[in-house]
C-alpha positions as CSV (number, residue, x, y, z in Angstrom):
1,X,87.5,88.0,117.9
2,X,89.3,84.1,118.7
3,X,92.3,84.1,119.4
4,X,93.0,81.8,115.7
5,X,91.9,84.9,114.0
6,X,95.1,86.5,116.3
7,X,98.8,86.2,115.5
8,X,99.2,88.4,118.6
9,X,97.1,88.9,122.2
10,X,98.8,91.1,124.6
11,X,97.2,90.2,128.2
12,X,97.8,92.9,130.9
13,X,101.8,93.9,130.3
14,X,103.5,95.4,132.9
15,X,107.1,96.5,132.2
16,X,109.0,98.3,134.8
17,X,112.5,100.3,135.3
18,X,114.7,99.3,138.4
19,X,116.3,103.6,138.8
20,X,117.8,104.8,142.3
21,X,114.3,106.6,142.2
22,X,112.1,104.3,142.5
23,X,110.0,101.7,140.2
24,X,109.0,103.1,136.9
25,X,105.8,101.5,135.3
26,X,106.6,102.7,131.7
27,X,104.1,99.9,130.8
28,X,101.1,99.6,133.5
29,X,98.1,96.6,132.1
30,X,98.5,97.1,128.5
31,X,96.3,94.9,126.3
32,X,95.3,94.7,122.9
33,X,95.4,92.2,119.7
34,X,96.6,91.7,116.6
35,X,94.9,90.0,113.8
36,X,96.6,87.8,111.0
37,X,97.5,90.4,108.1
38,X,96.5,93.3,109.3
39,X,98.4,96.2,110.5
40,X,98.0,97.9,114.0
41,X,98.6,101.3,114.8
42,X,100.3,102.0,118.2
43,X,100.1,105.6,118.9
44,X,100.5,108.3,121.5
45,X,102.8,111.4,122.9
46,X,106.2,110.4,123.7
47,X,106.6,109.1,127.2
48,X,103.3,107.0,126.8
49,X,104.8,103.4,126.7
50,X,105.1,102.6,122.7
51,X,108.5,101.8,122.6
52,X,108.7,99.6,125.4
53,X,105.9,97.6,124.9
54,X,107.0,96.4,121.6
55,X,110.3,96.1,122.9
56,X,109.0,93.7,125.7
57,X,107.5,91.5,123.2
58,X,110.7,90.7,121.9
59,X,112.4,90.6,125.2
60,X,115.2,93.3,124.1
61,X,114.8,95.6,127.2
62,X,117.9,96.7,128.5
63,X,118.9,96.3,132.3
64,X,117.1,97.3,134.8
65,X,114.0,96.9,132.4
66,X,112.1,93.9,133.8
67,X,108.8,92.7,132.2
68,X,107.0,91.7,135.6
69,X,103.3,90.8,134.5
70,X,101.1,89.6,131.9
71,X,101.0,87.9,128.7
72,X,102.1,87.6,125.1
73,X,101.1,85.3,123.1
74,X,102.2,85.1,119.6
75,X,100.6,82.4,117.4
76,X,99.3,80.9,120.6
77,X,102.9,81.0,122.8
78,X,103.3,82.8,125.5
79,X,106.5,85.1,125.1
80,X,106.7,86.0,128.3
81,X,107.9,82.3,129.5
82,X,110.7,81.9,127.0
83,X,114.0,81.2,128.0
84,X,116.5,83.8,126.4
85,X,117.4,80.7,124.0
86,X,114.3,80.2,122.5
87,X,113.2,84.3,122.2
88,X,116.7,84.0,120.1
89,X,115.1,81.5,117.4
90,X,112.1,84.1,117.6
91,X,113.8,87.4,117.4
92,X,114.8,88.2,113.4
93,X,113.3,85.1,112.3
94,X,109.4,84.4,113.2
95,X,109.4,88.4,114.7
96,X,111.5,91.5,113.2
97,X,111.8,94.5,114.2
98,X,113.0,98.2,112.4
99,X,114.3,100.6,114.7
100,X,114.3,104.2,114.9
101,X,117.4,106.2,113.6
102,X,118.4,103.6,111.2
103,X,122.4,105.5,111.0
104,X,122.4,104.3,114.6
105,X,120.8,101.0,114.4
106,X,123.4,99.9,111.7
107,X,127.0,98.9,112.8
108,X,129.2,101.4,110.5
109,X,131.9,98.9,110.3
110,X,130.0,96.6,108.8
111,X,128.9,96.0,104.6
112,X,125.3,96.4,104.5
113,X,125.4,93.1,102.4
114,X,127.4,91.5,105.6
115,X,124.8,93.0,107.9
116,X,121.9,91.5,106.1
117,X,123.4,88.3,105.3
118,X,124.1,87.9,109.5
119,X,120.2,87.6,110.2
120,X,119.9,84.8,106.9
121,X,123.3,82.8,107.9
122,X,122.0,82.9,111.8
123,X,118.2,81.9,111.2
124,X,118.4,80.3,107.7
125,X,121.1,78.4,108.0
126,X,122.7,79.1,104.2
127,X,126.5,79.0,103.5
128,X,128.6,82.8,102.8
129,X,128.2,82.7,98.8
130,X,124.3,81.5,99.0
131,X,123.9,84.3,101.8
132,X,125.0,87.0,100.1
133,X,122.8,86.0,96.9
134,X,119.6,86.5,99.1
135,X,121.3,89.8,100.8
136,X,121.3,90.9,96.9
137,X,117.9,89.5,96.8
138,X,116.8,91.7,99.4
139,X,117.8,94.9,98.2
140,X,116.5,94.2,95.1
141,X,113.0,93.7,96.9
142,X,113.1,96.8,99.0
143,X,113.5,99.1,95.7
144,X,117.5,99.7,96.3
145,X,119.1,100.2,92.6
146,X,122.0,98.5,91.5
147,X,122.2,95.4,94.5
148,X,125.0,94.0,93.3
149,X,127.3,97.3,93.8
150,X,125.2,98.4,97.1
151,X,125.8,95.0,98.9
152,X,129.3,95.9,99.0
153,X,128.7,99.4,100.2
154,X,129.2,101.0,103.9
155,X,125.9,102.7,105.6
156,X,127.8,106.8,105.6
157,X,127.6,105.7,101.9
158,X,123.9,105.8,101.6
159,X,120.8,107.7,101.7
160,X,118.8,108.2,104.8
161,X,116.4,107.0,102.9
162,X,118.2,103.9,101.3
163,X,119.3,103.4,105.1
164,X,116.1,102.6,106.0
165,X,115.4,100.4,103.4
166,X,118.2,98.7,104.4
167,X,116.8,98.3,107.7
168,X,113.5,96.8,106.4
169,X,115.8,94.2,104.2
170,X,117.3,93.3,107.3
171,X,114.0,92.7,109.6
172,X,112.5,91.2,106.3
173,X,115.3,88.7,105.2
174,X,113.2,85.3,107.0
175,X,110.1,85.9,106.0
176,X,109.1,87.1,109.5
177,X,105.3,86.6,110.2
178,X,104.8,89.7,111.8
179,X,106.8,92.7,111.8
180,X,107.1,96.1,113.7
181,X,108.3,98.9,112.6
182,X,109.0,102.0,115.5
183,X,108.5,105.1,113.9
184,X,109.9,104.0,110.3
185,X,110.2,107.3,108.9
186,X,111.8,109.4,111.3
187,X,113.8,112.1,110.2
188,X,113.2,111.0,106.6
189,X,111.9,113.9,104.4
190,X,107.9,113.6,103.4
191,X,108.6,111.9,100.1
192,X,111.1,109.3,101.2
193,X,108.3,108.5,103.9
194,X,105.4,107.9,101.6
195,X,107.6,105.5,99.8
196,X,109.0,103.7,102.6
197,X,105.6,103.7,104.0
198,X,104.8,102.5,100.6
199,X,107.3,99.9,100.7
200,X,106.2,98.1,104.0
201,X,103.1,98.3,102.7
202,X,103.6,96.2,99.5
203,X,105.5,93.8,101.2
204,X,103.4,93.1,103.4
205,X,100.6,92.1,100.9
206,X,103.7,90.3,99.1
207,X,104.6,88.3,102.4
208,X,101.5,88.0,103.9
209,X,103.0,89.4,106.9
210,X,101.2,91.2,110.3
211,X,102.6,94.7,111.4
212,X,102.4,96.6,114.2
213,X,102.9,100.6,112.9
214,X,104.7,102.4,116.2
215,X,104.2,106.2,115.5
216,X,103.0,109.3,116.8
217,X,101.7,110.7,113.1
218,X,97.7,109.9,113.2
219,X,98.5,110.7,109.2
220,X,100.6,107.9,109.1
221,X,97.8,105.3,110.6
222,X,95.4,106.9,108.5
223,X,96.8,105.3,105.9
224,X,98.5,102.6,106.8
225,X,96.3,100.8,109.7
226,X,93.5,98.4,110.0
227,X,93.1,98.9,114.0
228,X,94.5,101.7,116.3
229,X,95.7,101.3,119.8
230,X,96.2,105.1,121.6
231,X,98.2,104.6,124.3
232,X,98.9,107.3,127.4
233,X,101.1,107.2,130.3
234,X,101.8,103.3,130.1
235,X,98.3,102.5,129.4
236,X,96.1,102.0,126.2
237,X,93.3,104.1,126.8
238,X,91.1,103.1,123.3
239,X,91.4,100.4,121.1
240,X,89.3,100.4,117.7
241,X,89.4,99.7,114.3
242,X,90.6,102.8,112.1
243,X,87.6,103.7,110.3
244,X,85.8,104.0,113.7
245,X,88.3,105.5,115.4
246,X,88.9,108.4,113.1
247,X,85.0,108.8,112.8
248,X,83.9,108.5,116.1
249,X,86.9,109.1,118.7
250,X,85.0,108.2,121.9
251,X,88.3,108.7,124.3
252,X,89.2,112.4,124.9
253,X,92.5,112.0,124.9
254,X,92.1,110.3,121.4
255,X,89.9,113.5,120.2
256,X,92.2,115.9,121.4
257,X,95.2,114.2,119.9
258,X,92.9,114.8,116.8
259,X,91.8,117.9,117.0
260,X,95.5,118.7,117.6
261,X,96.7,117.6,114.0
262,X,96.7,120.0,110.6
263,X,93.5,119.9,108.3
264,X,92.9,121.5,104.7
265,X,89.6,122.5,105.8
266,X,90.8,124.4,108.9
267,X,92.9,127.3,110.2
268,X,96.0,127.1,111.6
269,X,95.1,129.3,114.4
270,X,92.2,126.7,115.1
271,X,94.1,124.3,116.0
272,X,93.4,122.9,119.9
273,X,96.4,121.7,121.5
274,X,95.9,119.4,124.7
275,X,97.1,121.5,127.8
276,X,99.6,120.2,130.0
277,X,101.8,117.7,129.7
278,X,102.4,113.9,130.3
279,X,102.8,112.9,133.9
280,X,106.0,112.1,135.2
281,X,106.3,108.0,135.7
282,X,107.5,108.9,139.1
283,X,104.6,111.2,140.1
284,X,101.2,109.5,138.5
285,X,98.0,111.3,139.5
286,X,95.5,108.8,141.5
287,X,92.3,108.2,139.1
288,X,92.4,108.3,135.4
289,X,96.1,109.2,134.2
290,X,94.2,111.8,131.7
291,X,92.1,113.7,134.4
292,X,94.9,116.7,134.6
293,X,94.8,117.6,130.9
294,X,90.9,116.5,130.5
295,X,88.3,119.2,129.6
296,X,85.2,116.8,130.8
297,X,87.2,115.2,133.9
298,X,85.1,114.9,137.5
299,X,85.6,114.4,140.6
300,X,85.5,110.4,140.0
301,X,88.3,110.6,137.8
302,X,90.6,112.7,139.6
303,X,90.4,109.5,142.3
304,X,89.5,106.6,140.4
305,X,91.6,105.0,137.6
306,X,88.8,103.6,135.1
307,X,89.5,100.0,133.8
308,X,89.9,98.7,129.9
309,X,86.0,98.0,128.9
310,X,85.3,96.0,125.8
311,X,82.2,96.6,123.9
312,X,80.0,94.3,121.8
313,X,82.3,95.3,118.2
314,X,85.2,94.5,120.2
315,X,86.4,98.0,120.5
316,X,88.0,99.2,124.3
317,X,87.8,102.8,125.8
318,X,89.4,103.5,129.5
319,X,87.0,106.2,130.1
320,X,84.8,106.9,132.9
321,X,82.3,108.9,130.4
322,X,81.1,105.5,129.2
323,X,80.1,103.8,132.5
324,X,77.3,103.8,134.5
325,X,79.4,105.4,137.7
326,X,79.7,108.2,135.6
327,X,79.4,111.6,138.1
328,X,79.4,114.4,135.5
329,X,77.0,115.6,132.5
330,X,75.8,112.9,130.7
331,X,75.7,115.3,128.0
332,X,79.5,116.3,127.8
333,X,80.8,117.3,124.6
334,X,83.7,116.6,124.5
335,X,84.8,117.1,120.9
336,X,85.1,121.1,121.4
337,X,83.0,123.9,119.4
338,X,85.9,124.7,117.0
339,X,86.2,121.6,115.3
340,X,84.9,117.6,115.4
341,X,87.2,115.1,115.4
342,X,85.9,113.3,113.1
343,X,88.9,113.1,110.9
């Protein structure tokens, strides 16, 4: 896919945290791309590096976090090279983010209207009166009833679903080209989750945005995304269009995630969990990081880290099984006997 078709291209991104115990490579050589107007799902277990990748894009890393290397090209411009001043003009204006837990992300001492107005006044230079009218318009856009009344209320006066809608209103108030949604439905009940996801999809189409959806919920990915990047232990292990990934997942970790999903046609007691746990960032395996948990792992997997390879369809895989160096059973079945991962 050419650069002109992509709004975002990340190449070999490395983000580390420096602690008393040593360097933690939270993001270690991550590469993926996001086509214009499309939605990319970034999935993986907790600790896989999803949120740190998102914060790296906006350079919102708290100390002792630091981008060590790689490129983050947004509309052709490498964000890693920009000054803090230039990044401030991009955050909230060209790229917006919906954070987890709206109750902790919203300031409890300011009205929701004032919090929406702040972004509008900073980036669009509107006066107080015009900014308030725009804030009311945004509350109406995200489906909050009686926006003229709600604009003067505080976060604690709103329900969880409404607070999440306020977060979306703040994120979209400057018509960004790209939206990053970090677990946007966490702590919401199922009905509200569906409403929020429908709202994001509706606004994406209306505003022609590109979206990065960070989640651990593969059901959300199947419903909302065009492409998927599967992350494990700070690295992308598989990247594909959503239809390909669900019909024919290639990485054993992706298969494991799909096989652990409840499905209406499978008994609950036949779910296959992934054995073991995500490795400690202070003690990463020598070879493939998934090897200690992988049913197909060989000596090659345990001693040598595979590269992220791109096939003729622009899908990517980081696994020795698909290389000429593979020293295991050429007929290895990574799907298991009880249940395939066709989704």
